Z-matrix of the N, CA and C atoms (Angstrom, degrees):
N
C 1 1.447
C 2 1.538 1 111.66
N 3 1.352 2 115.90 1 -41.38
C 4 1.459 3 119.77 2 -177.58
C 5 1.548 4 109.65 3 -63.97
N 6 1.350 5 115.25 4 -38.23
C 7 1.462 6 118.47 5 179.69
C 8 1.554 7 111.69 6 -63.73
N 9 1.284 8 117.75 7 -37.42
C 10 1.491 9 123.16 8 177.26
C 11 1.512 10 107.92 9 -64.55
N 12 1.306 11 118.25 10 -45.82
C 13 1.477 12 121.94 11 178.08
C 14 1.517 13 111.66 12 -63.02
N 15 1.322 14 117.43 13 -37.06
C 16 1.457 15 121.48 14 177.98
C 17 1.535 16 110.74 15 -61.33
N 18 1.337 17 115.16 16 -46.83
C 19 1.452 18 119.70 17 -178.72
C 20 1.531 19 111.16 18 -62.74
N 21 1.353 20 114.49 19 -43.99
C 22 1.474 21 119.99 20 -178.53
C 23 1.539 22 110.45 21 -66.11
N 24 1.303 23 117.54 22 -49.66
C 25 1.486 24 122.00 23 -178.62
C 26 1.521 25 113.14 24 -61.52
N 27 1.343 26 114.50 25 -47.76
C 28 1.454 27 118.15 26 -175.88
C 29 1.563 28 111.11 27 -68.26
N 30 1.350 29 115.83 28 -38.95
C 31 1.468 30 118.92 29 178.01
C 32 1.515 31 111.46 30 -63.98
N 33 1.294 32 118.05 31 -44.30
C 34 1.464 33 122.45 32 -178.65
C 35 1.554 34 108.60 33 -66.81
N 36 1.331 35 115.86 34 -41.71
C 37 1.506 36 119.53 35 -179.71
C 38 1.521 37 112.39 36 -62.76
N 39 1.334 38 115.75 37 -39.98
C 40 1.496 39 120.41 38 -179.13
C 41 1.506 40 107.68 39 -60.55
N 42 1.316 41 117.29 40 -46.95
C 43 1.457 42 121.16 41 -177.11
C 44 1.519 43 111.53 42 -65.55
N 45 1.333 44 117.50 43 -46.22
C 46 1.465 45 122.46 44 -179.14
C 47 1.537 46 112.65 45 -65.78
N 48 1.307 47 116.67 46 -36.38
C 49 1.484 48 122.13 47 -176.49
C 50 1.503 49 114.00 48 -85.86
N 51 1.333 50 117.23 49 -6.45
C 52 1.472 51 118.67 50 -177.24
C 53 1.506 52 115.41 51 -54.55
N 54 1.360 53 120.20 52 -37.84
C 55 1.453 54 120.28 53 175.78
C 56 1.545 55 113.99 54 -64.14
N 57 1.326 56 117.30 55 -21.06
C 58 1.470 57 121.35 56 175.07
C 59 1.546 58 110.02 57 -87.41
N 60 1.319 59 115.70 58 -39.66
C 61 1.455 60 119.95 59 -173.67
C 62 1.532 61 112.15 60 -68.48
N 63 1.320 62 117.40 61 -39.14
C 64 1.465 63 121.00 62 -175.53
C 65 1.515 64 110.50 63 -63.52
N 66 1.342 65 121.84 64 -48.65
C 67 1.475 66 120.15 65 177.79
C 68 1.548 67 113.49 66 -61.00
N 69 1.378 68 115.82 67 -33.68
C 70 1.470 69 117.21 68 178.13
C 71 1.517 70 110.23 69 -68.19
N 72 1.318 71 118.55 70 -37.30
C 73 1.461 72 122.47 71 179.78
C 74 1.507 73 107.37 72 -64.04
N 75 1.324 74 119.25 73 -43.95
C 76 1.454 75 121.21 74 179.92
C 77 1.523 76 111.30 75 -64.50
N 78 1.347 77 115.53 76 -41.58
C 79 1.463 78 119.74 77 -179.54
C 80 1.531 79 111.81 78 -62.17
N 81 1.350 80 116.15 79 -41.51
C 82 1.466 81 120.56 80 179.57
C 83 1.522 82 111.60 81 -67.65
N 84 1.341 83 116.30 82 -31.39
C 85 1.448 84 120.29 83 -178.19
C 86 1.555 85 111.81 84 -68.42
N 87 1.330 86 115.57 85 -27.91
C 88 1.479 87 119.54 86 -175.07
C 89 1.523 88 111.77 87 -107.51
N 90 1.312 89 118.28 88 4.13
C 91 1.473 90 122.17 89 177.43
C 92 1.519 91 108.45 90 -128.77
N 93 1.332 92 113.94 91 178.80
C 94 1.450 93 119.77 92 177.59
C 95 1.511 94 113.45 93 54.91
N 96 1.320 95 118.08 94 -128.87
C 97 1.488 96 122.27 95 -177.15
C 98 1.490 97 110.73 96 -105.98
N 99 1.330 98 118.47 97 14.66
C 100 1.458 99 120.44 98 175.36
C 101 1.499 100 117.65 99 80.99
N 102 1.303 101 117.76 100 7.36
C 103 1.444 102 119.74 101 178.43
C 104 1.549 103 110.55 102 -110.41
N 105 1.332 104 115.20 103 154.00
C 106 1.466 105 121.38 104 -173.73
C 107 1.488 106 112.82 105 -103.84
N 108 1.343 107 114.61 106 -52.18
C 109 1.459 108 118.52 107 -176.21
C 110 1.497 109 112.36 108 -109.10
N 111 1.337 110 114.50 109 144.69
C 112 1.464 111 121.46 110 175.44
C 113 1.526 112 106.90 111 -113.74
N 114 1.300 113 115.56 112 122.39
C 115 1.470 114 121.11 113 179.32
C 116 1.508 115 109.17 114 -105.51
N 117 1.306 116 117.72 115 121.00
C 118 1.416 117 122.34 116 -177.59
C 119 1.539 118 109.79 117 -124.92
N 120 1.332 119 115.82 118 137.07
C 121 1.439 120 120.27 119 177.69
C 122 1.526 121 110.19 120 -69.80
N 123 1.339 122 114.41 121 128.52
C 124 1.471 123 120.24 122 175.91
C 125 1.544 124 108.94 123 -130.23
N 126 1.320 125 115.26 124 158.35
C 127 1.448 126 120.57 125 178.33
C 128 1.525 127 109.97 126 -91.53
N 129 1.329 128 116.30 127 122.79
C 130 1.449 129 122.60 128 -174.94
C 131 1.508 130 113.25 129 -107.57
N 132 1.335 131 114.32 130 -160.55
C 133 1.458 132 120.59 131 -179.73
C 134 1.531 133 111.66 132 -61.83
N 135 1.335 134 114.80 133 137.46
C 136 1.450 135 121.57 134 -177.25
C 137 1.537 136 114.21 135 63.00
N 138 1.363 137 114.25 136 22.10
C 139 1.442 138 118.45 137 178.69
C 140 1.497 139 115.18 138 76.93
N 141 1.361 140 117.71 139 5.67
C 142 1.437 141 122.20 140 179.54
C 143 1.518 142 112.30 141 -68.24
N 144 1.352 143 117.20 142 132.35
C 145 1.450 144 121.38 143 177.92
C 146 1.564 145 108.11 144 -83.62
N 147 1.327 146 114.43 145 131.73
C 148 1.464 147 119.09 146 176.73
C 149 1.500 148 110.62 147 -134.74
N 150 1.319 149 117.21 148 163.78
C 151 1.468 150 123.30 149 -179.65
C 152 1.524 151 109.37 150 -93.20
N 153 1.339 152 115.85 151 115.23
C 154 1.451 153 120.88 152 178.50
C 155 1.524 154 108.94 153 -85.72
N 156 1.346 155 116.29 154 132.66
C 157 1.442 156 121.69 155 179.34
C 158 1.519 157 110.30 156 -95.37
N 159 1.360 158 113.76 157 131.96
C 160 1.491 159 120.26 158 172.94
C 161 1.513 160 106.98 159 -143.03
N 162 1.327 161 115.59 160 155.63
C 163 1.464 162 118.90 161 165.94
C 164 1.517 163 107.94 162 -67.74
N 165 1.318 164 116.57 163 142.85
C 166 1.453 165 120.31 164 178.21
C 167 1.530 166 110.57 165 -65.55
N 168 1.346 167 116.17 166 129.98
C 169 1.470 168 119.06 167 178.11
C 170 1.521 169 109.70 168 -131.09
N 171 1.338 170 118.67 169 -9.52
C 172 1.457 171 122.14 170 -174.82
C 173 1.502 172 111.68 171 -129.63
N 174 1.350 173 116.73 172 168.57
C 175 1.459 174 122.26 173 175.73
C 176 1.519 175 110.00 174 -59.00
N 177 1.319 176 116.62 175 151.24
C 178 1.462 177 122.31 176 -175.26
C 179 1.539 178 112.02 177 -55.41
N 180 1.326 179 117.53 178 -43.28
C 181 1.441 180 120.62 179 -172.40
C 182 1.525 181 113.15 180 -93.10
N 183 1.375 182 117.24 181 21.14
C 184 1.458 183 120.63 182 -173.95
C 185 1.493 184 116.16 183 -54.58
N 186 1.367 185 119.20 184 -44.78
C 187 1.489 186 119.31 185 -178.12
C 188 1.511 187 114.51 186 -60.00
N 189 1.353 188 115.70 187 -19.94
C 190 1.500 189 118.59 188 179.20
C 191 1.522 190 112.36 189 -98.60
N 192 1.314 191 116.86 190 9.31
C 193 1.458 192 121.33 191 -178.51
C 194 1.582 193 110.23 192 -116.10
N 195 1.307 194 115.44 193 142.80
C 196 1.480 195 125.75 194 174.44
C 197 1.534 196 112.41 195 43.72
N 198 1.344 197 118.45 196 -104.89
C 199 1.459 198 120.88 197 -170.55
C 200 1.531 199 113.87 198 -92.56
N 201 1.319 200 119.05 199 14.07
C 202 1.452 201 120.90 200 175.01
C 203 1.523 202 112.43 201 67.45
N 204 1.327 203 117.65 202 -126.65
C 205 1.465 204 122.49 203 -177.93
C 206 1.527 205 113.48 204 -85.16
N 207 1.336 206 117.40 205 -0.48
C 208 1.460 207 121.62 206 175.24
C 209 1.512 208 108.56 207 -91.29
N 210 1.358 209 114.67 208 122.19
C 211 1.479 210 119.11 209 -176.99
C 212 1.508 211 112.02 210 -100.37
N 213 1.317 212 117.41 211 133.02
C 214 1.448 213 120.87 212 -177.95
C 215 1.541 214 110.91 213 -93.74
N 216 1.342 215 114.29 214 167.35
C 217 1.474 216 119.04 215 170.93
C 218 1.552 217 106.62 216 -68.96
N 219 1.343 218 115.56 217 138.35
C 220 1.479 219 122.28 218 -176.83
C 221 1.529 220 112.54 219 54.41
N 222 1.325 221 116.62 220 37.35
C 223 1.446 222 122.03 221 -177.70
C 224 1.543 223 107.50 222 -62.24
N 225 1.365 224 118.04 223 124.91
C 226 1.448 225 120.00 224 -178.86
C 227 1.513 226 115.40 225 -67.57
N 228 1.338 227 117.32 226 -10.40
C 229 1.490 228 120.83 227 179.15
C 230 1.529 229 111.06 228 -80.96
N 231 1.358 230 118.36 229 -13.01
C 232 1.447 231 121.33 230 -177.77
C 233 1.514 232 110.46 231 -79.81
N 234 1.341 233 116.18 232 130.86
C 235 1.460 234 122.84 233 -179.93
C 236 1.556 235 109.35 234 -72.53
N 237 1.331 236 118.39 235 156.29
C 238 1.454 237 121.21 236 -179.03
C 239 1.534 238 113.35 237 -54.26
N 240 1.314 239 117.80 238 -51.25
C 241 1.482 240 120.90 239 177.37
C 242 1.548 241 110.61 240 -62.50
N 243 1.324 242 114.02 241 -33.03
C 244 1.439 243 120.46 242 -178.85
C 245 1.520 244 114.29 243 -62.10
N 246 1.310 245 115.89 244 -29.91
C 247 1.486 246 117.73 245 -179.44
C 248 1.526 247 109.17 246 -64.57
N 249 1.315 248 117.77 247 -41.42
C 250 1.459 249 120.05 248 -179.55
C 251 1.534 250 108.56 249 -68.67
N 252 1.294 251 119.11 250 -44.77
C 253 1.426 252 123.91 251 -177.88
C 254 1.535 253 111.02 252 -60.53
N 255 1.322 254 117.60 253 -40.15
C 256 1.450 255 122.46 254 178.83
C 257 1.513 256 111.88 255 -72.28
N 258 1.302 257 117.57 256 -42.08
C 259 1.461 258 121.11 257 -177.05
C 260 1.532 259 109.88 258 -67.11
N 261 1.355 260 117.19 259 -38.86
C 262 1.417 261 121.73 260 178.60
C 263 1.569 262 114.48 261 -82.51
N 264 1.330 263 114.70 262 -9.58
C 265 1.477 264 121.83 263 -177.80
C 266 1.569 265 111.83 264 71.40
N 267 1.337 266 115.92 265 10.08
C 268 1.469 267 118.35 266 179.94
C 269 1.545 268 109.62 267 -67.09
N 270 1.353 269 117.59 268 -26.23
C 271 1.427 270 119.92 269 -179.25
C 272 1.550 271 112.45 270 -64.46
N 273 1.353 272 116.58 271 -14.66
C 274 1.460 273 120.77 272 179.48
C 275 1.565 274 113.52 273 -86.99
N 276 1.343 275 116.57 274 -10.50
C 277 1.462 276 118.57 275 -171.18
C 278 1.530 277 113.51 276 -63.32
N 279 1.340 278 121.01 277 -33.36
C 280 1.470 279 119.91 278 178.20
C 281 1.556 280 111.69 279 -58.89
N 282 1.336 281 118.89 280 -13.84
C 283 1.441 282 119.18 281 178.40
C 284 1.534 283 112.78 282 -71.42
N 285 1.363 284 114.76 283 -9.53
C 286 1.456 285 118.45 284 173.48
C 287 1.553 286 108.76 285 -59.36
N 288 1.293 287 117.35 286 -33.61
C 289 1.437 288 121.38 287 176.48
C 290 1.559 289 110.67 288 -65.63
N 291 1.327 290 115.75 289 -42.70
C 292 1.451 291 119.86 290 173.86
C 293 1.521 292 113.32 291 -54.84
N 294 1.358 293 113.39 292 -40.84
C 295 1.458 294 119.87 293 -179.83
C 296 1.519 295 110.65 294 -66.36
N 297 1.334 296 114.77 295 -47.60
C 298 1.456 297 119.43 296 -178.79
C 299 1.542 298 112.07 297 -61.02
N 300 1.321 299 116.82 298 -34.14
C 301 1.452 300 122.43 299 179.97
C 302 1.536 301 114.64 300 -81.51
N 303 1.353 302 115.88 301 -10.51
C 304 1.449 303 119.83 302 176.15
C 305 1.522 304 116.53 303 98.45
N 306 1.354 305 117.41 304 -0.57
C 307 1.441 306 119.69 305 177.43
C 308 1.531 307 114.00 306 -71.41
N 309 1.356 308 112.28 307 -29.20
C 310 1.437 309 119.01 308 -174.22
C 311 1.531 310 110.85 309 -136.27
N 312 1.348 311 114.97 310 172.67
C 313 1.455 312 122.99 311 174.08
C 314 1.506 313 108.43 312 -120.34
N 315 1.341 314 116.18 313 166.03
C 316 1.465 315 118.85 314 173.02
C 317 1.548 316 110.31 315 -63.28
N 318 1.342 317 116.03 316 -37.74
C 319 1.448 318 120.84 317 -179.15
C 320 1.523 319 108.14 318 -129.65
N 321 1.341 320 116.31 319 135.49
C 322 1.440 321 121.47 320 179.45
C 323 1.503 322 110.72 321 173.36
N 324 1.322 323 117.07 322 -173.13
C 325 1.491 324 120.09 323 175.82
C 326 1.509 325 111.18 324 -61.67
N 327 1.273 326 119.52 325 154.74
C 328 1.446 327 122.96 326 176.91
C 329 1.534 328 109.13 327 -62.40
N 330 1.354 329 116.23 328 135.82
C 331 1.463 330 119.96 329 177.39
C 332 1.533 331 109.25 330 -70.18
N 333 1.327 332 116.68 331 118.72
C 334 1.449 333 120.99 332 -168.42
C 335 1.558 334 112.80 333 -106.40
N 336 1.329 335 114.90 334 142.24
C 337 1.454 336 121.14 335 169.73
C 338 1.564 337 105.76 336 -77.86
N 339 1.326 338 115.56 337 167.91
C 340 1.452 339 118.44 338 179.87
C 341 1.523 340 109.34 339 -61.03
N 342 1.352 341 118.87 340 -39.55
C 343 1.448 342 123.18 341 -178.89
C 344 1.526 343 111.43 342 -57.27
N 345 1.341 344 117.19 343 -48.48
C 346 1.463 345 119.54 344 -178.36
C 347 1.522 346 112.23 345 -78.92
N 348 1.336 347 118.31 346 -30.32
C 349 1.438 348 121.00 347 -179.74
C 350 1.555 349 111.11 348 -62.72
N 351 1.309 350 115.15 349 -43.09
C 352 1.461 351 118.74 350 -177.56
C 353 1.527 352 113.22 351 -81.45
N 354 1.308 353 116.68 352 2.39
C 355 1.462 354 120.79 353 171.56
C 356 1.561 355 109.90 354 -82.96
N 357 1.330 356 115.47 355 -12.01
C 358 1.489 357 122.01 356 -179.39
C 359 1.523 358 108.56 357 -87.91
N 360 1.316 359 115.96 358 159.71
C 361 1.451 360 121.73 359 175.43
C 362 1.535 361 107.93 360 -69.12
N 363 1.336 362 117.24 361 160.91
C 364 1.451 363 122.65 362 179.11
C 365 1.551 364 110.89 363 -61.97
N 366 1.310 365 116.55 364 -35.47
C 367 1.461 366 120.69 365 177.97
C 368 1.539 367 110.54 366 -62.22
N 369 1.315 368 116.57 367 -46.99
C 370 1.485 369 119.20 368 -179.20
C 371 1.513 370 109.47 369 -69.97
N 372 1.303 371 119.38 370 -37.54
C 373 1.491 372 121.42 371 175.63
C 374 1.519 373 110.54 372 -55.14
N 375 1.294 374 115.37 373 -46.03
C 376 1.489 375 120.04 374 -178.69
C 377 1.532 376 111.92 375 -65.39
N 378 1.322 377 116.71 376 -37.33
C 379 1.467 378 119.06 377 177.16
C 380 1.512 379 112.08 378 -68.49
N 381 1.331 380 117.05 379 -42.88
C 382 1.471 381 121.85 380 -179.26
C 383 1.508 382 110.07 381 -62.18
N 384 1.306 383 119.12 382 -37.81
C 385 1.435 384 121.82 383 -176.92
C 386 1.546 385 113.38 384 -69.65
N 387 1.294 386 114.91 385 -11.41
C 388 1.480 387 119.11 386 178.51
C 389 1.540 388 112.04 387 -88.15
N 390 1.340 389 117.65 388 -6.79
C 391 1.448 390 121.70 389 -177.31
C 392 1.504 391 113.72 390 -124.27
N 393 1.309 392 116.67 391 155.09
C 394 1.450 393 119.89 392 171.91
C 395 1.533 394 109.32 393 -73.47
N 396 1.318 395 118.74 394 136.42
C 397 1.448 396 119.16 395 174.35
C 398 1.556 397 111.11 396 -61.32
N 399 1.330 398 116.51 397 156.57
C 400 1.458 399 117.80 398 -177.25
C 401 1.512 400 114.88 399 -115.52
N 402 1.349 401 115.16 400 147.58
C 403 1.455 402 118.76 401 171.89
C 404 1.566 403 108.83 402 -59.70
N 405 1.298 404 114.32 403 -36.29
C 406 1.464 405 121.40 404 171.83
C 407 1.548 406 107.38 405 -136.46
N 408 1.314 407 113.46 406 176.95
C 409 1.461 408 117.40 407 -179.05
C 410 1.512 409 108.76 408 171.77
N 411 1.279 410 117.35 409 -179.19
C 412 1.473 411 121.38 410 -177.34
C 413 1.516 412 110.14 411 -59.20
N 414 1.357 413 116.02 412 -48.47
C 415 1.433 414 119.72 413 179.64
C 416 1.535 415 114.34 414 -63.54
N 417 1.320 416 115.15 415 -37.33
C 418 1.450 417 119.23 416 178.11
C 419 1.553 418 113.32 417 -67.49
N 420 1.322 419 116.37 418 -37.53
C 421 1.467 420 120.66 419 178.28
C 422 1.523 421 110.22 420 -70.04
N 423 1.277 422 117.95 421 -46.76
C 424 1.495 423 122.33 422 -176.71
C 425 1.558 424 107.88 423 -64.12
N 426 1.319 425 115.92 424 -42.09
C 427 1.481 426 119.81 425 -176.54
C 428 1.495 427 112.80 426 -102.99
N 429 1.359 428 116.15 427 40.17
C 430 1.473 429 119.04 428 -177.83
C 431 1.527 430 112.07 429 -69.06
N 432 1.323 431 117.60 430 -18.24
C 433 1.472 432 122.28 431 176.18
C 434 1.503 433 112.20 432 -112.67
N 435 1.280 434 116.41 433 35.77
C 436 1.482 435 120.85 434 -173.25
C 437 1.533 436 112.77 435 -56.86
N 438 1.350 437 116.10 436 -39.68
C 439 1.454 438 119.02 437 -177.63
C 440 1.524 439 111.89 438 -59.29
N 441 1.308 440 117.20 439 -31.75
C 442 1.446 441 119.92 440 -179.02
C 443 1.526 442 112.10 441 -71.12
N 444 1.310 443 117.05 442 -16.62
C 445 1.509 444 121.49 443 177.25
C 446 1.533 445 108.11 444 -80.42
N 447 1.302 446 116.90 445 -21.66
C 448 1.448 447 119.76 446 -172.81
C 449 1.558 448 109.90 447 -107.99
N 450 1.306 449 115.53 448 81.28
C 451 1.445 450 120.54 449 -173.79
C 452 1.512 451 110.88 450 -97.51
N 453 1.336 452 115.46 451 -47.69
C 454 1.467 453 121.24 452 -176.06
C 455 1.496 454 110.51 453 -84.66
N 456 1.324 455 119.05 454 109.10
C 457 1.455 456 121.64 455 -175.78
C 458 1.519 457 112.02 456 -60.44
N 459 1.370 458 117.20 457 -35.67
C 460 1.455 459 119.22 458 -176.41
C 461 1.496 460 113.01 459 -69.13
N 462 1.328 461 116.95 460 -19.94
C 463 1.459 462 120.42 461 -177.98
C 464 1.510 463 114.00 462 -114.59
N 465 1.333 464 117.04 463 -7.00
C 466 1.470 465 120.11 464 -168.19
C 467 1.529 466 113.11 465 -65.11
N 468 1.317 467 117.70 466 -40.44
C 469 1.443 468 119.19 467 -178.09
C 470 1.537 469 111.61 468 -65.61
N 471 1.324 470 115.56 469 -43.13
C 472 1.475 471 119.51 470 177.86
C 473 1.532 472 110.45 471 -63.62
N 474 1.352 473 116.48 472 -41.91
C 475 1.468 474 120.34 473 -178.42
C 476 1.513 475 108.99 474 -65.12
N 477 1.351 476 116.44 475 -39.52
C 478 1.480 477 119.91 476 178.23
C 479 1.554 478 109.40 477 -62.50
N 480 1.302 479 116.36 478 -50.02
C 481 1.440 480 120.80 479 -175.01
C 482 1.535 481 112.87 480 -68.63
N 483 1.327 482 116.84 481 -38.27
C 484 1.463 483 120.38 482 -173.22
C 485 1.530 484 113.87 483 -90.01
N 486 1.335 485 117.74 484 -26.78
C 487 1.494 486 120.52 485 -175.41
C 488 1.517 487 111.95 486 -119.14
N 489 1.322 488 116.93 487 -55.22
C 490 1.480 489 119.05 488 -174.63
C 491 1.515 490 112.56 489 -69.01
N 492 1.317 491 119.04 490 -51.11
C 493 1.466 492 122.17 491 -177.11
C 494 1.518 493 113.29 492 -57.11
N 495 1.320 494 119.67 493 -46.73
C 496 1.487 495 119.86 494 178.98
C 497 1.545 496 112.48 495 -59.59
N 498 1.356 497 115.63 496 -41.05
C 499 1.455 498 116.91 497 177.99
C 500 1.529 499 112.60 498 -69.70
N 501 1.328 500 115.54 499 -40.28
C 502 1.451 501 117.68 500 176.04
C 503 1.536 502 110.39 501 -57.96
N 504 1.316 503 114.39 502 -39.28
C 505 1.459 504 118.74 503 179.44
C 506 1.534 505 112.35 504 -59.61
N 507 1.374 506 115.42 505 -39.81
C 508 1.460 507 119.52 506 175.32
C 509 1.482 508 113.04 507 -63.97
N 510 1.324 509 117.74 508 -35.30
C 511 1.462 510 122.29 509 178.91
C 512 1.518 511 110.19 510 -68.05
N 513 1.315 512 116.61 511 -43.97
C 514 1.483 513 119.80 512 -179.31
C 515 1.517 514 109.75 513 -67.28
N 516 1.331 515 117.32 514 -37.12
C 517 1.470 516 122.69 515 176.23
C 518 1.555 517 109.16 516 -61.05
N 519 1.323 518 115.52 517 -44.22
C 520 1.465 519 120.66 518 178.18
C 521 1.514 520 110.53 519 -59.88
N 522 1.331 521 116.82 520 -44.57
C 523 1.469 522 120.89 521 -179.49
C 524 1.516 523 110.31 522 -62.89
N 525 1.321 524 116.49 523 -42.49
C 526 1.459 525 120.81 524 179.53
C 527 1.506 526 111.14 525 -58.44
N 528 1.306 527 116.39 526 -41.41
C 529 1.483 528 121.42 527 -177.01
C 530 1.542 529 112.50 528 -79.22
N 531 1.342 530 118.00 529 -17.97
C 532 1.456 531 120.79 530 -176.94
C 533 1.503 532 113.59 531 -118.36
N 534 1.340 533 118.42 532 14.09
C 535 1.484 534 118.30 533 -175.94
C 536 1.538 535 108.20 534 -67.29
N 537 1.315 536 112.96 535 138.12
C 538 1.471 537 122.10 536 -179.89
C 539 1.498 538 106.11 537 -169.95
N 540 1.350 539 116.90 538 170.33
C 541 1.451 540 119.87 539 176.29
C 542 1.526 541 110.70 540 -64.90
N 543 1.326 542 116.89 541 -32.27
C 544 1.448 543 120.19 542 177.46
C 545 1.526 544 109.25 543 -63.16
N 546 1.291 545 118.40 544 -47.53
C 547 1.439 546 122.23 545 -179.80
C 548 1.522 547 109.65 546 -64.44
N 549 1.303 548 116.56 547 -40.08
C 550 1.484 549 121.40 548 177.92
C 551 1.515 550 112.00 549 -57.88
N 552 1.308 551 117.96 550 -50.63
C 553 1.495 552 120.15 551 -177.72
C 554 1.548 553 110.10 552 -71.29
N 555 1.314 554 117.53 553 -39.26
C 556 1.452 555 118.54 554 179.46
C 557 1.532 556 111.78 555 -63.16
N 558 1.331 557 115.39 556 -39.90
C 559 1.475 558 120.17 557 176.93
C 560 1.522 559 112.08 558 -62.99
N 561 1.326 560 117.29 559 -41.06
C 562 1.456 561 120.76 560 176.57
C 563 1.502 562 112.08 561 -61.01
N 564 1.348 563 114.86 562 -46.00
C 565 1.462 564 119.24 563 178.46
C 566 1.521 565 114.16 564 -63.33
N 567 1.340 566 113.88 565 -42.29
C 568 1.478 567 119.85 566 178.99
C 569 1.536 568 110.45 567 -64.56
N 570 1.346 569 116.23 568 -39.47
C 571 1.471 570 119.86 569 177.81
C 572 1.512 571 109.80 570 -61.76
N 573 1.293 572 118.59 571 -48.44
C 574 1.493 573 122.64 572 178.23
C 575 1.467 574 110.10 573 -57.74
N 576 1.359 575 118.75 574 -42.71
C 577 1.464 576 120.23 575 -176.92
C 578 1.497 577 110.70 576 -65.42
N 579 1.373 578 119.45 577 -42.40
C 580 1.420 579 122.72 578 -177.77
C 581 1.528 580 113.43 579 -72.50
N 582 1.339 581 118.63 580 -19.04
C 583 1.465 582 119.57 581 172.68
C 584 1.536 583 110.28 582 -65.03
N 585 1.323 584 115.34 583 -41.17
C 586 1.480 585 120.62 584 179.63
C 587 1.492 586 113.50 585 -82.73
N 588 1.335 587 114.97 586 -30.89
C 589 1.501 588 120.67 587 179.88
C 590 1.505 589 108.97 588 -127.93
N 591 1.368 590 116.44 589 75.98
C 592 1.483 591 120.73 590 -173.46
C 593 1.510 592 115.01 591 -60.89
N 594 1.327 593 119.30 592 -23.45
C 595 1.469 594 119.82 593 178.78
C 596 1.502 595 112.89 594 -90.57
N 597 1.312 596 118.29 595 6.17
C 598 1.429 597 122.59 596 -177.09
C 599 1.583 598 109.85 597 -65.29
N 600 1.332 599 113.63 598 146.38
C 601 1.459 600 121.28 599 176.36
C 602 1.516 601 111.40 600 -104.39
N 603 1.338 602 114.98 601 19.35
C 604 1.454 603 120.57 602 -172.42
C 605 1.557 604 112.78 603 -56.68
N 606 1.342 605 116.13 604 -35.84
C 607 1.463 606 118.29 605 -176.66
C 608 1.541 607 113.24 606 -56.89
N 609 1.351 608 115.55 607 -31.86
C 610 1.484 609 119.22 608 -178.71
C 611 1.548 610 109.74 609 -75.30
N 612 1.335 611 117.50 610 -22.15
C 613 1.462 612 120.76 611 176.10
C 614 1.497 613 112.01 612 -84.57
N 615 1.338 614 117.41 613 -42.11
C 616 1.444 615 121.41 614 -178.12
C 617 1.521 616 111.93 615 -70.32
N 618 1.349 617 115.25 616 -36.45
C 619 1.469 618 120.26 617 178.67
C 620 1.525 619 111.03 618 -120.07
N 621 1.319 620 118.32 619 70.04
C 622 1.470 621 120.89 620 -173.38
C 623 1.524 622 114.35 621 -65.39
N 624 1.323 623 118.24 622 -13.22
C 625 1.447 624 120.11 623 -176.94
C 626 1.532 625 112.45 624 -90.95
N 627 1.340 626 118.16 625 4.71
C 628 1.471 627 120.87 626 -176.70
C 629 1.555 628 109.71 627 -61.03
N 630 1.345 629 114.60 628 148.46
C 631 1.528 630 118.27 629 178.09
C 632 1.515 631 109.63 630 -56.73
N 633 1.321 632 116.58 631 144.27
C 634 1.423 633 122.47 632 179.02
C 635 1.535 634 110.52 633 -74.67
N 636 1.339 635 118.95 634 129.82
C 637 1.470 636 119.61 635 -178.46
C 638 1.539 637 111.41 636 -66.93
N 639 1.335 638 115.26 637 155.41
C 640 1.505 639 117.47 638 175.54
C 641 1.559 640 107.61 639 -65.98
N 642 1.294 641 116.62 640 164.32
C 643 1.480 642 120.86 641 -173.77
C 644 1.551 643 110.55 642 -57.52
N 645 1.319 644 118.92 643 -36.39
C 646 1.467 645 121.59 644 -176.33
C 647 1.522 646 111.22 645 -65.03
N 648 1.344 647 118.01 646 -18.28
C 649 1.473 648 120.04 647 -170.94
C 650 1.543 649 110.32 648 -114.40
N 651 1.287 650 120.27 649 -10.38
C 652 1.441 651 121.22 650 -175.63
C 653 1.528 652 114.79 651 -56.31
N 654 1.341 653 115.91 652 -50.23
C 655 1.456 654 120.17 653 -178.63
C 656 1.540 655 110.56 654 -70.74
N 657 1.372 656 118.93 655 -49.29
C 658 1.472 657 119.23 656 -178.94
C 659 1.542 658 112.75 657 -58.78
N 660 1.335 659 117.12 658 -32.78
C 661 1.453 660 119.52 659 -177.38
C 662 1.509 661 112.81 660 -89.80
N 663 1.342 662 116.85 661 1.24
C 664 1.481 663 121.06 662 178.00
C 665 1.510 664 112.18 663 67.57
N 666 1.329 665 117.67 664 29.60
C 667 1.470 666 120.87 665 -179.72
C 668 1.534 667 110.72 666 -63.53
N 669 1.338 668 112.67 667 132.76
C 670 1.484 669 117.54 668 179.21
C 671 1.562 670 107.85 669 -86.88
N 672 1.291 671 113.78 670 109.99
C 673 1.464 672 120.10 671 -175.75
C 674 1.512 673 111.31 672 -72.74
N 675 1.308 674 117.91 673 -32.18
C 676 1.457 675 121.16 674 -178.58
C 677 1.536 676 110.00 675 -87.56
N 678 1.304 677 117.34 676 -170.52
C 679 1.473 678 123.41 677 -175.98
C 680 1.517 679 111.48 678 -52.52
N 681 1.358 680 117.33 679 120.44
C 682 1.451 681 121.84 680 -179.87
C 683 1.530 682 110.65 681 -113.48
N 684 1.333 683 114.60 682 17.32
C 685 1.473 684 117.24 683 177.49
C 686 1.516 685 110.83 684 -87.06
N 687 1.310 686 114.40 685 152.87
C 688 1.474 687 119.43 686 171.41
C 689 1.517 688 108.07 687 -89.91
């Protein structure tokens, strides 16, 4: 059922968003380095490698520079137009094609590069491989401001591996154990809400059973320490 919904939602979204997508394509063609789409290898369902579509936001050789596939706050590799596309999440819209083709779902685990995939425990890796990656998902909503957590380049990789990745793993494990059409629709609605209200803490109300973040992440992630039940 979820696959049918994915095809329907992604197809409708592509048609509706075309008036937005075409101007962005033209803008990218005449700015930056002249490229429109960035294709990056990600690990998908059953461990299959697929090409993830994004609008170009960074320098061509970015994965081979500094922190690799981990992006920092105010990362110098990000192009001027790319900052707006990343902040608004518009750079993710080409993934609607990935969804339509079956590589991804509207909701699921975050599509991971090899670098970030192997930062997870073997248990989490095995769970993630059983699901289609999502355009959005619990991990994506909770970590919608992830780049702001990674400010110090000299410490960012260690902080990601030691603090962020383990907690992300818990979120993906929670999603695996609670996946349902209810979770699917609630995650879509929460994603839409946080696009317009990025500082919203709604995710903690809608999904009150989410794993508690470690102390280093509670404030940055807007975790509600007090009663989050309705």
